[in-house]
C-alpha positions as CSV (number, residue, x, y, z in Angstrom):
1,M,0.0,0.0,0.0
2,N,1.3,3.4,-1.0
3,I,1.0,6.0,1.8
4,S,0.3,8.8,-0.7
5,D,-2.5,6.9,-2.3
6,L,-3.9,6.0,1.1
7,L,-3.9,9.6,2.3
8,T,-5.5,10.7,-0.9
9,Y,-8.3,8.2,-0.4
10,C,-8.7,9.2,3.3
11,M,-8.9,12.9,2.3
12,S,-11.6,12.1,-0.3
13,K,-14.0,11.4,2.5
14,P,-16.5,14.1,3.3
15,G,-15.3,16.4,6.1
16,A,-11.8,14.9,6.1
17,E,-9.0,17.1,7.6
18,Q,-5.4,16.1,7.9
19,S,-3.1,17.1,10.8
20,Y,0.2,16.0,12.3
21,K,0.6,14.8,15.9
22,N,4.2,15.5,16.9
23,E,4.1,13.4,20.1
24,W,3.3,10.3,18.1
25,D,5.1,11.2,14.9
26,A,1.9,10.5,13.1
27,T,-0.4,11.9,10.4
28,Q,-4.0,12.0,11.6
29,V,-7.1,12.2,9.5
30,K,-10.3,13.3,11.1
31,S,-13.8,13.7,9.9
32,E,-15.1,17.0,11.3
33,G,-12.9,16.6,14.3
34,V,-13.3,12.9,14.9
35,L,-10.2,10.7,14.2
36,F,-10.7,7.9,11.8
37,A,-7.2,7.1,10.5
38,M,-3.6,7.6,11.6
39,V,-0.6,6.9,9.5
40,H,2.7,6.4,11.3
41,E,5.6,4.0,11.7
42,V,5.7,1.1,14.1
43,K,9.1,-0.6,14.6
44,G,10.3,1.1,11.5
45,R,7.5,-0.1,9.3
46,P,4.7,1.9,7.7
47,A,1.4,1.4,9.6
48,L,-2.2,2.6,9.7
49,S,-4.4,2.7,12.7
50,L,-8.2,2.5,12.2
51,K,-11.3,2.4,14.4
52,T,-13.6,-0.6,14.3
53,S,-16.1,-2.3,16.5
54,P,-14.5,-4.4,19.2
55,A,-15.9,-7.6,17.5
56,L,-14.3,-6.7,14.1
57,A,-11.0,-5.7,15.9
58,D,-10.9,-9.2,17.5
59,L,-11.7,-10.9,14.3
60,L,-9.1,-9.0,12.3
61,R,-6.4,-9.7,14.9
62,E,-7.3,-13.4,15.0
63,E,-7.2,-13.8,11.2
64,H,-4.3,-11.5,10.2
65,N,-0.8,-11.5,11.8
66,D,-0.5,-8.0,10.3
67,V,-3.2,-6.5,12.5
68,F,-2.6,-5.7,16.2
69,P,-3.9,-3.4,19.0
70,S,-3.0,0.3,18.5
71,E,-0.3,1.6,20.9
72,H,-1.7,5.1,21.6
73,L,-5.4,4.5,21.2
74,N,-8.2,2.5,22.8
75,K,-7.1,-1.1,22.1
76,S,-10.6,-2.5,22.0
77,H,-11.7,-0.1,19.2
78,W,-8.5,0.7,17.4
79,S,-6.3,-1.6,15.4
80,T,-3.0,-1.0,13.7
81,L,-2.1,-2.8,10.5
82,W,1.1,-2.9,8.5
83,L,0.9,-1.2,5.2
84,D,3.7,-3.4,3.8
85,G,2.1,-6.6,5.1
86,S,-0.1,-9.2,3.6
87,L,-3.4,-7.3,3.6
88,K,-4.6,-6.5,0.1
89,D,-5.1,-2.8,-0.8
90,S,-8.9,-3.5,-1.3
91,Q,-9.1,-4.8,2.3
92,I,-7.3,-1.7,3.6
93,Y,-9.6,0.6,1.7
94,Y,-12.6,-1.3,3.0
95,L,-11.3,-0.9,6.6
96,V,-10.7,2.8,6.0
97,E,-14.3,3.2,4.8
98,A,-15.6,1.3,7.9
99,S,-13.5,3.5,10.2
100,W,-14.7,6.7,8.5
101,Q,-18.3,5.5,9.0
102,Q,-17.6,4.8,12.7
103,A,-16.3,8.4,13.0
104,D,-19.3,9.8,11.2
105,A,-21.6,7.9,13.5
106,T,-19.7,9.2,16.5
107,R,-19.9,12.7,15.3
108,A,-23.6,12.4,14.5
109,A,-24.1,11.2,18.1
110,G,-22.5,14.4,19.3
111,V,-19.3,12.9,20.7
112,S,-16.2,14.8,19.9
113,H,-12.7,13.4,20.0
114,D,-11.1,16.6,18.8
115,E,-8.2,17.2,21.1
116,D,-8.6,21.0,20.7
117,A,-12.0,20.7,22.2
118,R,-10.7,19.2,25.4
């Protein structure tokens, strides 16, 4: 998976905004203030963190060695996956879409994860 293509896809989502989090050395993509994707390096490898339901997170981690709990985020909802691993690009795009939908539902429910609002 090419990081540039991935970020272009993320930014094509309605309400998408990109920022950089220095403390984590990560590019964050939010939908109207709600984080849905984070591109960073883990152990020197390109990685992507995405939000899912806890059930999907468990399933992905069981079925794919390239998916694991996110270091800086809620581990029951957030999974990190290697961008240079065995997951197909189509699977990654599907998971980005699912994460964006989760963020959209969170925003619609009136919950903000925007750090500037804290």
